[in-house]
C-alpha positions as CSV (number, residue, x, y, z in Angstrom):
1,M,110.6,125.9,154.8
2,R,110.4,127.1,151.2
3,T,111.6,125.5,147.9
4,L,113.9,127.7,146.0
5,V,111.1,127.1,143.3
6,R,108.6,128.8,145.4
7,S,110.6,132.0,146.4
8,V,111.3,133.1,142.4
9,G,109.8,136.4,142.4
10,R,109.0,136.6,145.8
11,A,110.1,140.7,146.7
12,D,111.6,139.7,150.3
13,I,114.1,136.4,149.4
14,G,116.9,138.8,149.2
15,G,119.2,139.3,147.1
16,E,117.7,142.1,144.7
17,P,120.4,144.4,143.9
18,L,119.8,148.7,144.9
19,P,119.6,151.1,141.8
20,S,122.5,151.3,139.6
21,V,124.8,154.2,140.0
22,F,128.1,154.1,138.5
23,R,128.6,152.3,134.8
24,A,132.2,151.4,135.9
25,F,130.2,149.5,138.5
26,D,128.2,148.2,136.3
27,S,130.6,146.7,133.8
28,N,132.4,145.4,136.8
29,K,129.6,143.8,138.1
30,I,130.0,144.9,141.2
31,I,126.6,145.4,142.4
32,I,125.3,146.0,146.6
33,R,122.6,143.6,146.9
34,R,120.1,143.6,149.3
35,A,119.7,140.8,152.5
36,E,124.0,140.4,151.9
37,V,127.0,142.5,153.5
38,T,129.1,144.8,151.8
39,M,132.2,146.1,152.7
40,L,134.0,149.0,151.6
41,A,138.0,149.5,152.9
42,G,140.8,151.5,152.6
43,T,143.3,153.6,154.2
44,P,142.0,156.6,156.1
45,G,141.2,159.7,154.1
46,V,141.0,157.6,151.1
47,G,137.4,158.6,150.4
48,K,135.1,155.6,151.7
49,S,133.0,157.7,153.6
50,T,132.7,159.7,150.2
51,L,131.8,156.6,148.2
52,A,129.1,155.3,151.0
53,L,127.4,158.7,151.0
54,A,127.1,159.3,147.3
55,L,125.7,155.4,147.1
56,A,123.3,157.0,149.9
57,L,122.3,159.9,148.1
58,K,121.8,158.9,144.2
59,T,120.0,154.9,145.1
60,R,117.6,157.1,145.8
61,V,116.1,154.3,148.5
62,P,114.9,155.0,152.3
63,C,118.3,153.8,154.1
64,L,119.8,154.6,157.5
65,Y,123.5,156.0,157.9
66,I,125.2,155.4,160.8
67,S,127.8,157.6,160.9
68,A,129.8,157.0,164.3
69,D,133.0,158.4,162.5
70,T,131.9,161.6,161.6
71,N,129.9,164.0,162.9
72,A,126.4,165.7,162.1
73,H,127.8,169.1,161.6
74,T,130.6,167.4,158.9
75,M,128.7,165.3,157.3
76,A,126.1,167.8,156.4
77,M,128.3,170.2,154.6
78,R,129.5,167.4,153.3
79,L,126.6,166.4,151.9
80,A,125.0,169.9,151.3
81,S,128.9,170.2,149.0
82,M,127.9,167.1,147.3
83,I,124.3,168.0,146.5
84,S,125.0,171.9,145.0
85,G,128.1,171.0,143.5
86,K,130.0,174.5,146.1
87,N,133.0,173.3,148.0
88,Q,133.2,172.2,151.4
89,T,134.1,175.5,152.2
90,D,132.0,177.5,150.4
91,V,129.0,175.4,152.3
92,E,129.9,175.4,155.9
93,Y,130.2,179.5,155.3
94,L,126.4,178.8,154.1
95,M,125.2,176.8,156.8
96,N,126.3,179.6,159.2
97,K,124.9,182.5,157.1
98,D,122.1,181.2,155.1
99,T,119.8,178.3,156.8
100,G,116.9,178.6,154.3
101,W,119.5,177.5,151.7
102,T,121.3,175.0,153.4
103,K,117.8,173.6,154.8
104,A,116.8,173.4,151.0
105,V,119.4,171.6,149.8
106,L,119.5,169.0,152.2
107,Q,116.0,168.3,151.8
108,K,116.8,166.6,148.7
109,S,117.8,163.7,150.8
110,S,115.4,163.0,152.9
111,H,115.2,159.7,152.5
112,I,118.2,159.2,154.5
113,V,117.8,158.7,158.3
114,W,120.8,159.7,160.7
115,S,122.7,158.0,163.8
116,F,125.6,159.8,165.2
117,E,126.3,157.8,168.4
118,S,129.7,158.1,168.4
119,S,130.5,154.3,169.3
120,P,127.0,152.3,169.2
121,S,126.7,149.2,170.2
122,L,124.7,146.2,168.3
123,Q,122.2,146.7,169.8
124,D,121.9,150.5,169.1
125,I,122.0,149.7,165.8
126,D,119.0,147.0,166.3
127,E,117.0,150.1,168.0
128,E,117.6,152.3,165.4
129,V,116.6,150.0,162.5
130,Q,113.3,149.9,164.9
131,A,112.9,153.3,165.5
132,F,113.3,153.4,161.4
133,E,110.2,151.2,161.1
134,E,108.3,152.9,163.1
135,L,109.1,156.3,161.2
136,W,108.9,154.8,157.4
137,G,106.6,151.6,158.1
138,C,109.0,149.6,156.9
139,P,113.0,148.7,157.8
140,P,115.7,150.0,155.6
141,T,116.5,149.2,152.2
142,A,120.1,150.2,153.1
143,I,121.9,150.6,156.7
144,Y,125.4,152.1,156.1
145,V,127.7,151.7,159.4
146,D,130.5,154.0,159.3
147,N,133.0,152.2,160.2
148,L,133.1,148.9,161.4
149,M,135.9,150.3,164.1
150,D,133.6,152.2,166.2
151,I,131.1,149.6,167.1
152,A,131.4,149.3,170.7
153,T,132.2,145.6,171.7
154,D,132.0,143.2,174.8
155,G,135.0,144.0,175.7
156,G,137.1,141.2,174.4
157,E,139.9,140.5,171.5
158,E,139.6,143.4,169.0
159,F,139.9,141.2,166.1
160,A,137.6,138.2,167.4
161,S,135.0,141.1,168.4
162,M,134.8,142.5,164.7
163,R,134.3,138.8,163.5
164,A,131.3,138.5,166.0
165,I,130.1,142.0,164.8
166,M,130.2,140.7,161.0
167,K,128.0,138.2,162.2
168,E,125.2,139.9,163.9
169,L,125.4,142.6,160.8
170,K,124.9,139.6,158.7
171,Y,122.1,138.4,160.3
172,L,120.4,141.6,160.6
173,A,121.0,142.1,156.7
174,R,119.3,138.7,156.0
175,A,116.1,139.9,158.6
176,T,115.4,143.1,157.2
177,N,116.3,142.3,153.7
178,A,118.3,145.3,154.0
179,A,122.0,146.1,151.9
180,I,124.2,146.8,154.8
181,I,127.1,148.6,153.8
182,V,130.2,148.6,156.1
183,L,133.3,150.8,155.9
184,H,136.7,149.2,157.3
185,H,139.6,149.8,157.4
186,T,143.2,148.4,155.8
187,S,146.5,148.3,157.2
188,E,148.9,151.1,156.4
189,A,151.9,148.7,156.0
190,V,150.3,146.9,152.9
191,P,150.8,148.6,149.6
192,G,148.5,148.9,147.5
193,N,149.1,149.6,143.5
194,P,146.6,151.3,143.7
195,C,144.5,149.4,145.6
196,Q,145.3,147.2,148.4
197,P,144.4,143.1,148.6
198,R,142.0,142.0,150.5
199,S,145.0,140.5,152.7
200,A,145.2,144.3,153.9
201,L,142.2,143.9,155.8
202,Q,142.4,144.5,159.6
203,G,140.6,141.8,161.8
204,K,140.3,138.8,159.1
205,V,136.6,139.7,158.3
206,A,136.6,138.3,154.9
207,Q,134.7,135.6,155.5
208,L,131.1,136.9,155.7
209,P,131.0,139.4,153.0
210,A,129.8,139.1,149.9
211,L,131.2,141.7,148.2
212,I,134.5,143.6,149.4
213,C,136.0,146.6,147.3
214,T,139.5,148.4,148.6
215,L,139.6,151.8,147.4
216,G,142.8,153.7,146.4
217,V,143.4,157.2,144.9
218,V,145.5,158.8,141.9
219,G,145.1,162.2,141.2
220,T,141.8,163.2,140.5
221,S,140.5,159.6,140.3
222,M,139.3,156.7,142.7
223,A,140.2,153.0,142.2
224,V,137.9,150.3,143.0
225,A,138.9,147.1,143.3
226,P,136.3,143.7,143.8
227,V,139.2,141.5,146.1
228,K,135.7,139.2,146.4
229,N,132.6,138.9,144.7
230,R,130.3,136.3,145.0
231,Y,128.0,137.9,142.0
232,G,131.2,138.6,139.8
233,R,134.5,139.0,138.9
234,A,137.4,139.5,141.5
235,D,140.9,139.3,142.3
236,A,142.1,139.1,146.0
237,N,145.3,141.0,145.2
238,A,143.3,143.6,144.1
239,N,144.4,143.4,140.4
240,L,141.3,144.1,139.1
241,T,140.4,147.7,139.1
242,C,137.4,150.3,138.1
243,W,137.6,153.9,138.1
244,L,135.7,156.9,139.3
245,S,136.3,160.8,138.9
246,F,136.8,162.0,142.1
247,N,137.5,165.6,144.0
248,P,137.3,165.6,147.7
249,E,136.8,169.2,148.3
250,Y,133.4,169.4,146.3
251,M,132.4,165.9,147.6
252,Y,132.6,164.9,143.6
253,I,132.5,161.4,142.5
254,E,131.2,160.3,139.6
255,D,131.7,157.9,136.3
256,M,135.0,159.2,134.0
257,P,133.9,161.3,131.5
258,E,133.8,159.0,128.4
259,N,136.0,159.4,125.2
260,G,134.7,161.5,122.4
């Protein structure tokens, strides 16, 4: 038991923001915090994994990336493309012909530890966190779950299982003081302009995350809409958006160029 006064200034109470990555996020109070669950949601192919990978790379904090949706070869290719600025086709060629180049590039992402189990259970994730602690001597600062629908369930009703998984992930965030970033699908039947509303989330899992952003793509730009935000402005209908420059061929995702 503790009073809030005694909690102020402690490093383990949770809520600390991860390092800033995008000016657009800062100005819109889109802040990913430790001991909280954040959700990035959208239709397949909208760029959820690209944004998550950019956050994992650019925050430069020790993190665990649960890549259930994508295999190791593809993620290595994407990450090397993001780091080097080369397109994914050229990177894949170099991965096959010049392993020294590939290893040197990927060494710049050594703060990211990976799990590529295709259908991990909550127990598997817990064991990965324990293994991370053995390696680093502390829990991960951030845990990325890519994506929610790939987490193995107990065989119950799908949407009820998703809600149960989210509850367990919230407990894990509090227990480890890690920021947990969950990627999730939205219903393709719900239109977005360009981002979909909170109601498009599959499985009615909006109750637990502190921050939910839906994503949309228009040309070479990605829109990010906070549809739930305990620490800033949000609009459930996705009418508040900020924009990032986006080129999936090069795994490029950055702030929009400033005018002038």
